C-alpha positions as CSV (number, residue, x, y, z in Angstrom):
1,X,-18.2,-9.3,6.0
2,X,-17.6,-6.2,4.0
3,X,-16.5,-2.9,5.4
4,X,-15.2,0.2,3.8
5,X,-12.5,2.4,5.4
6,X,-15.3,4.9,5.8
7,X,-17.6,2.1,7.2
8,X,-19.8,1.7,4.2
9,X,-22.9,-0.2,4.7
10,X,-22.9,-4.0,4.6
11,X,-25.5,-6.1,2.9
12,X,-27.5,-8.8,4.7
13,X,-25.8,-12.2,5.0
14,X,-24.9,-14.9,7.4
15,X,-22.1,-13.2,9.2
16,X,-21.5,-9.5,9.8
17,X,-24.1,-8.4,7.4
18,X,-27.3,-9.7,8.9
19,X,-29.8,-8.1,11.2
20,X,-29.0,-10.0,14.3
21,X,-30.6,-9.4,17.7
22,X,-28.4,-9.5,20.8
23,X,-29.9,-12.0,23.2
24,X,-28.8,-10.3,26.3
25,X,-28.9,-6.5,26.3
26,X,-27.3,-4.5,29.1
27,X,-26.5,-1.0,29.8
28,X,-22.9,0.0,29.4
29,X,-20.8,3.1,29.4
30,X,-17.9,3.9,27.1
31,X,-16.0,5.6,29.9
32,X,-16.6,3.2,32.8
33,X,-13.8,4.4,35.1
34,X,-14.2,4.8,38.8
35,X,-16.4,7.6,40.2
36,X,-14.5,10.9,40.6
37,X,-12.6,10.7,43.8
38,X,-12.3,13.5,46.4
39,X,-9.1,15.4,46.2
40,X,-6.4,15.5,48.9
41,X,-3.0,17.1,48.9
42,X,-1.3,13.7,48.6
43,X,-3.3,12.4,45.7
44,X,-4.1,14.0,42.4
45,X,-6.2,12.0,40.0
46,X,-5.5,14.3,37.0
47,X,-1.8,13.5,37.4
48,X,-2.6,9.8,37.4
49,X,-4.6,10.0,34.2
50,X,-1.9,12.1,32.5
51,X,0.5,9.2,33.3
52,X,-2.0,6.7,31.9
53,X,-2.2,8.8,28.7
54,X,1.6,8.6,28.3
55,X,1.9,4.9,29.1
56,X,-1.0,4.0,26.8
57,X,0.7,5.8,23.9
58,X,4.0,4.2,24.7
59,X,2.5,0.7,24.8
60,X,0.6,1.2,21.5
61,X,3.8,2.4,19.9
62,X,5.7,-0.6,21.2
63,X,3.0,-3.0,19.9
64,X,3.2,-1.6,16.4
65,X,6.9,-0.8,16.4
66,X,8.7,-1.1,13.1
67,X,11.2,-3.3,14.9
68,X,8.5,-5.9,15.4
69,X,7.5,-8.5,12.8
70,X,4.1,-7.6,11.5
71,X,2.7,-11.1,12.1
72,X,3.5,-10.7,15.8
73,X,1.4,-7.6,16.2
74,X,-1.9,-8.2,18.2
75,X,-4.7,-6.2,16.6
76,X,-6.8,-6.5,19.7
77,X,-4.0,-5.4,22.1
78,X,-3.0,-2.4,20.0
79,X,-6.7,-1.2,19.7
80,X,-7.3,-1.8,23.4
81,X,-4.4,0.6,24.1
82,X,-6.1,3.0,21.8
83,X,-9.3,2.7,23.9
84,X,-7.3,3.1,27.2
85,X,-5.7,6.3,26.0
86,X,-9.2,7.6,24.9
87,X,-10.7,6.8,28.3
88,X,-7.8,8.3,30.2
89,X,-8.2,11.5,28.2
90,X,-11.9,11.8,29.0
91,X,-11.3,10.9,32.6
92,X,-8.5,13.5,32.9
93,X,-10.8,16.2,31.6
94,X,-13.6,15.1,33.9
95,X,-11.3,15.2,36.9
96,X,-10.0,18.6,36.0
97,X,-13.6,19.8,35.8
98,X,-14.3,18.3,39.2
99,X,-11.1,19.9,40.6
100,X,-12.2,23.3,39.4
101,X,-15.6,22.8,40.9
102,X,-14.0,21.9,44.3
103,X,-11.8,25.0,44.1
104,X,-14.9,27.1,43.6
105,X,-16.4,25.4,46.7
106,X,-13.4,25.6,49.0
107,X,-15.5,24.9,52.0
108,X,-16.6,21.5,50.6
109,X,-15.1,18.3,52.1
110,X,-15.3,14.7,51.2
111,X,-13.8,11.4,52.0
112,X,-10.5,10.6,50.4
113,X,-10.7,8.1,47.6
114,X,-8.2,6.9,45.1
115,X,-8.3,4.6,42.1
116,X,-8.0,0.9,43.0
117,X,-5.3,0.3,40.4
118,X,-1.7,1.3,40.0
119,X,-0.9,0.7,36.3
120,X,-2.7,0.9,33.0
121,X,-2.8,-2.9,32.9
122,X,-5.0,-2.8,36.0
123,X,-7.3,0.0,34.9
124,X,-10.8,-1.2,34.0
125,X,-12.2,-0.5,30.5
126,X,-15.9,-0.9,30.7
127,X,-15.5,-3.3,33.7
128,X,-12.6,-5.4,32.5
129,X,-8.8,-4.9,32.2
130,X,-7.0,-5.2,28.9
131,X,-5.9,-8.7,29.9
132,X,-9.4,-9.7,30.7
133,X,-10.7,-8.4,27.3
134,X,-8.0,-10.5,25.6
135,X,-9.2,-13.5,27.7
136,X,-12.8,-12.7,26.4
137,X,-11.5,-13.3,22.8
138,X,-10.0,-16.6,24.1
139,X,-13.4,-17.5,25.5
140,X,-15.2,-16.9,22.2
141,X,-12.7,-19.1,20.4
142,X,-13.4,-21.9,23.0
143,X,-17.1,-21.5,22.4
144,X,-16.4,-22.1,18.7
145,X,-14.5,-25.3,19.5
146,X,-17.4,-26.4,21.8
147,X,-19.9,-25.7,18.9
148,X,-17.9,-27.9,16.6
149,X,-17.8,-30.7,19.2
150,X,-21.5,-30.5,20.0
151,X,-22.4,-30.8,16.3
152,X,-20.1,-33.8,16.0
153,X,-18.5,-32.5,12.8
154,X,-14.9,-32.4,11.6
155,X,-12.7,-29.4,11.1
156,X,-13.3,-28.7,7.5
157,X,-12.7,-25.0,6.6
158,X,-16.4,-24.3,5.8
159,X,-17.6,-25.9,9.1
160,X,-15.2,-24.0,11.2
161,X,-16.2,-20.6,9.6
162,X,-19.9,-21.4,10.0
163,X,-19.2,-22.3,13.7
164,X,-17.5,-18.9,14.1
165,X,-20.5,-17.2,12.6
166,X,-22.9,-19.1,14.8
167,X,-21.1,-18.2,18.0
168,X,-20.4,-14.5,17.1
169,X,-23.7,-13.6,15.5
170,X,-26.2,-15.9,17.0
171,X,-25.0,-17.1,20.4
172,X,-23.2,-13.8,21.2
173,X,-25.5,-11.6,19.2
174,X,-22.9,-9.4,17.7
175,X,-24.3,-6.9,15.2
176,X,-23.2,-4.1,13.0
177,X,-24.4,-0.6,13.8
178,X,-25.8,0.7,10.5
179,X,-24.9,4.3,11.2
180,X,-21.8,5.1,13.1
181,X,-22.5,8.2,15.2
182,X,-21.7,6.6,18.6
183,X,-18.0,6.2,19.5
184,X,-18.9,3.1,21.5
185,X,-19.1,1.2,18.2
186,X,-15.5,2.1,17.3
187,X,-13.5,0.9,20.3
188,X,-12.5,-2.7,20.9
189,X,-13.5,-3.0,24.5
190,X,-16.9,-1.4,24.1
191,X,-17.7,-3.5,21.0
192,X,-16.8,-6.6,23.0
193,X,-18.9,-5.4,25.8
194,X,-22.1,-4.4,23.9
195,X,-22.0,-6.6,20.9
196,X,-22.6,-3.6,18.6
197,X,-19.8,-2.2,16.5
198,X,-18.6,-0.7,13.2
199,X,-17.9,-3.1,10.4
200,X,-14.1,-2.8,10.7
201,X,-14.2,-3.5,14.4
202,X,-16.3,-6.6,13.9
203,X,-13.9,-7.7,11.1
204,X,-11.0,-7.4,13.5
205,X,-12.8,-9.5,16.2
206,X,-13.5,-12.1,13.5
207,X,-9.8,-12.2,12.6
208,X,-8.7,-12.4,16.2
209,X,-11.1,-15.3,17.0
210,X,-10.0,-17.2,14.0
211,X,-6.3,-16.7,14.9
212,X,-7.0,-18.4,18.2
213,X,-8.3,-21.3,16.2
214,X,-5.1,-21.4,14.2
215,X,-7.1,-20.2,11.1
216,X,-5.3,-17.3,9.4
217,X,-7.8,-14.8,8.0
218,X,-6.4,-12.2,5.6
219,X,-8.0,-9.1,4.0
220,X,-7.6,-6.4,1.4
221,X,-9.1,-3.2,0.3
222,X,-11.4,-3.6,-2.7
223,X,-12.7,-0.3,-3.9
224,X,-14.4,1.2,-0.9
225,X,-14.7,-2.1,0.9
226,X,-12.4,-4.3,3.0
227,X,-12.9,-8.0,2.4
228,X,-11.5,-10.9,4.4
229,X,-11.1,-14.6,3.6
230,X,-9.2,-17.6,4.9
231,X,-5.6,-17.8,3.6
232,X,-5.3,-20.8,1.3
233,X,-2.9,-22.0,-1.3
234,X,-5.9,-22.9,-3.5
235,X,-7.9,-19.7,-4.1
236,X,-10.3,-21.6,-6.4
237,X,-11.9,-23.4,-3.4
238,X,-13.0,-20.1,-2.1
239,X,-15.3,-19.6,-5.0
240,X,-16.8,-23.0,-5.5
241,X,-20.6,-22.9,-4.9
242,X,-21.8,-25.2,-2.2
243,X,-25.4,-25.1,-0.7
244,X,-26.0,-22.0,-2.9
245,X,-23.0,-20.0,-1.8
246,X,-19.3,-19.9,-2.0
247,X,-16.8,-20.0,0.9
248,X,-16.0,-16.4,0.0
249,X,-19.6,-15.6,0.5
250,X,-19.8,-17.3,3.9
251,X,-17.2,-14.9,5.2
252,X,-18.1,-11.7,3.3
253,X,-21.9,-12.0,3.0
254,X,-24.1,-11.0,0.2
255,X,-21.7,-8.3,-1.1
256,X,-20.2,-11.0,-3.3
257,X,-23.5,-11.2,-5.2
258,X,-24.2,-7.4,-5.1
259,X,-23.6,-5.9,-8.6
260,X,-23.0,-2.6,-6.9
261,X,-20.0,-4.0,-5.1
262,X,-16.6,-4.6,-6.7
263,X,-16.5,-7.9,-4.7
264,X,-19.1,-9.3,-7.1
265,X,-16.4,-9.2,-9.9
266,X,-13.8,-11.1,-7.9
267,X,-12.7,-14.6,-8.8
268,X,-9.7,-16.8,-7.9
269,X,-7.5,-15.0,-10.4
270,X,-8.2,-11.5,-9.3
271,X,-8.2,-12.4,-5.6
272,X,-4.6,-13.6,-5.9
273,X,-3.7,-10.3,-7.4
274,X,-4.9,-8.2,-4.4
275,X,-2.5,-6.7,-1.9
276,X,-3.0,-8.4,1.4
277,X,-3.4,-5.8,4.2
278,X,-0.8,-6.1,7.0
279,X,-1.7,-5.9,10.6
280,X,-0.4,-2.3,10.6
281,X,-2.7,-1.6,7.6
282,X,-5.8,-2.9,9.5
283,X,-4.9,-0.9,12.6
284,X,-4.5,2.1,10.3
285,X,-8.0,1.6,8.9
286,X,-9.5,1.5,12.4
287,X,-7.6,4.7,13.3
288,X,-8.7,6.4,10.1
289,X,-12.3,5.6,11.0
290,X,-11.8,7.1,14.5
291,X,-10.4,10.3,12.9
292,X,-13.5,10.6,10.6
293,X,-15.9,9.8,13.4
294,X,-14.5,12.4,15.9
295,X,-14.0,15.0,13.2
296,X,-17.6,14.6,12.1
297,X,-18.8,15.0,15.7
298,X,-16.5,17.9,16.4
299,X,-17.7,19.9,13.3
300,X,-21.3,19.0,13.7
301,X,-22.4,22.6,14.1
302,X,-20.4,23.7,11.0
303,X,-22.3,21.9,8.3
304,X,-20.1,21.1,5.3
305,X,-16.8,22.1,6.9
306,X,-13.9,20.0,5.7
307,X,-10.4,19.9,6.9
308,X,-9.1,21.4,3.7
309,X,-11.8,24.1,3.4
310,X,-9.4,26.9,4.6
311,X,-6.9,26.0,1.9
312,X,-9.4,26.7,-0.8
313,X,-10.0,30.2,0.6
314,X,-6.5,31.3,1.3
315,X,-5.9,32.9,-2.1
316,X,-9.2,34.8,-2.0
317,X,-8.3,38.3,-1.1
318,X,-11.9,39.0,0.0
319,X,-12.0,36.1,2.4
320,X,-12.0,37.0,6.1
321,X,-9.4,34.4,6.8
322,X,-6.8,36.7,5.2
323,X,-7.3,39.2,8.0
324,X,-5.1,36.8,10.1
325,X,-7.6,37.0,13.0
326,X,-7.8,33.9,15.2
327,X,-11.4,34.8,16.0
328,X,-12.3,33.7,12.4
329,X,-11.3,30.1,13.0
330,X,-14.5,28.1,13.3
331,X,-15.4,26.9,16.8
332,X,-15.5,23.1,17.0
333,X,-16.3,20.7,19.9
334,X,-12.9,20.6,21.6
335,X,-13.1,17.1,23.1
336,X,-14.0,15.3,19.9
337,X,-11.5,17.4,18.0
338,X,-8.8,16.4,20.4
339,X,-9.8,12.8,20.1
340,X,-9.5,13.0,16.4
341,X,-6.0,14.6,16.8
342,X,-5.0,11.8,19.1
343,X,-6.1,9.1,16.6
344,X,-4.2,11.1,13.9
345,X,-1.0,11.1,16.0
346,X,-1.1,7.3,16.3
347,X,-1.8,6.9,12.6
348,X,1.2,9.1,11.8
349,X,3.3,6.6,13.8
350,X,2.3,4.0,11.3
351,X,2.6,6.2,8.2
352,X,5.1,9.0,9.0
353,X,5.7,9.8,5.3
354,X,2.0,10.0,4.3
355,X,1.9,13.7,3.3
356,X,-1.9,13.8,3.0
357,X,-2.3,12.4,6.5
358,X,0.2,14.9,7.8
359,X,-1.6,17.8,6.0
360,X,-4.9,16.7,7.6
361,X,-3.2,16.4,11.0
362,X,-1.9,19.9,10.6
363,X,-5.3,21.2,9.7
364,X,-6.9,19.7,12.8
365,X,-4.2,21.4,14.9
366,X,-5.2,24.7,13.1
367,X,-8.9,24.2,14.0
368,X,-7.7,23.4,17.6
369,X,-5.9,26.7,17.5
370,X,-2.6,25.2,18.2
371,X,-0.9,27.3,15.6
372,X,2.7,26.5,16.5
373,X,2.2,22.8,16.1
374,X,0.1,23.3,13.0
375,X,2.9,25.3,11.4
376,X,5.4,22.6,12.2
377,X,3.3,19.8,10.9
378,X,2.3,21.6,7.7
379,X,5.9,22.6,7.1
380,X,7.0,19.0,7.3
381,X,4.1,18.1,5.0
382,X,5.3,20.5,2.4
383,X,8.6,18.6,2.2
384,X,6.8,15.4,1.3
385,X,3.9,16.7,-0.7
386,X,3.8,17.0,-4.5
387,X,4.9,20.4,-5.8
388,X,1.4,21.6,-6.7
389,X,0.1,20.7,-3.2
390,X,3.1,22.4,-1.5
391,X,2.2,25.6,-3.5
392,X,-1.3,25.5,-2.0
393,X,0.1,25.0,1.5
394,X,2.7,27.7,1.4
395,X,0.5,30.8,1.6
396,X,-1.6,29.1,4.3
397,X,1.4,28.4,6.4
398,X,2.4,32.0,6.1
399,X,-1.0,33.0,7.4
400,X,-0.6,30.5,10.3
401,X,2.7,32.2,11.2
402,X,0.8,35.5,11.6
403,X,-1.9,33.7,13.7
404,X,0.8,32.2,15.9
405,X,2.5,35.6,16.4
406,X,-0.9,37.3,17.1
407,X,-1.7,34.6,19.6
408,X,1.6,35.2,21.4
409,X,1.1,38.9,21.2
410,X,-2.3,38.7,22.9
411,X,-1.0,36.3,25.5
412,X,1.4,39.0,26.6
413,X,-1.6,41.3,27.3
414,X,-1.4,43.4,24.1
415,X,-4.5,44.5,22.4
416,X,-5.3,44.9,18.7
417,X,-4.2,42.9,15.7
418,X,-0.9,42.5,14.0
419,X,-0.8,43.7,10.5
420,X,1.6,43.2,7.6
421,X,2.5,46.1,5.4
């Protein structure tokens, strides 16, 4: 079950790496909220979704709070709150569009309708509430227990893991999407609903199911991959060959035998020397994947554009960016860019002192044309960044100050551009 932070491909194997066919395929929607209600003076759906956005972020922050013990953090619950915030954002924008349309058709009338839920915990995510999706993970664990009973086998570690694989990848038909271009593959509730997901999301589901079986699965970054294995005081047993493969291979698939993978070089000695990823680390990997996914979708029409591209041009006196004209900022898809920013905000809660992450966050705000926030984030970044990086950021931040002033100037109805003598 290999997966890179960037969702590198996974080779064929018994678990997450095989080409499994889902037995029951059904249609699903990522944003399966209620149909847009008609508006009345007493009820405003946009305000409701704004409140959901706020509460989802608060609950996510509470779940991963640094006051909590890492072992008590629920990967599934934290990522379900990520999905709830995402859906509320999309629903909010959809409702605002509907509200604008109704304002254009002032003579239109419709029956009053309101959401059938009062809190985020009651809001359906692809047909189920957060509690019901957690219960779905409980149900999968019970199916594993039933598989063990039906085969009349004991609870040896290998047998338990193989039963997990049978339920997830044969009975349930979970499979990895080879190319992650659809955001449905990167959110917990839609992966549980559809059975198709990114490597990291399937890894998290694997970990969560095993935890419900009192089997602790740990993981670590190895090169561009993220490997998982059952925690044991005897690492040697993970690499003993039985029926042509090791226990480590049962969990991680054929990558352990792939000479292109650093996993092929691992043994019991090197495994014990790896840094075990915490729950916060794993959530961070999932969020980093969301940032990359939505940035890629947002910048689709600007081939080759990277977050740091403007930094490389800032010292070029011939570059049009130096004209301090906001019209020169590339136009990106606003919804996906905002979703990338939202994922970045949550990742910064986990890693507040990560200067590179804060730099990237500030650059996304620049592309979003939120120059005031971009200046603030990049100024904070300069305080943490190495000296050579701060020197690169300094002239760019000065340009952003001008863009911010120009934006304020135009918002007051002035024409023309500000210039610096």
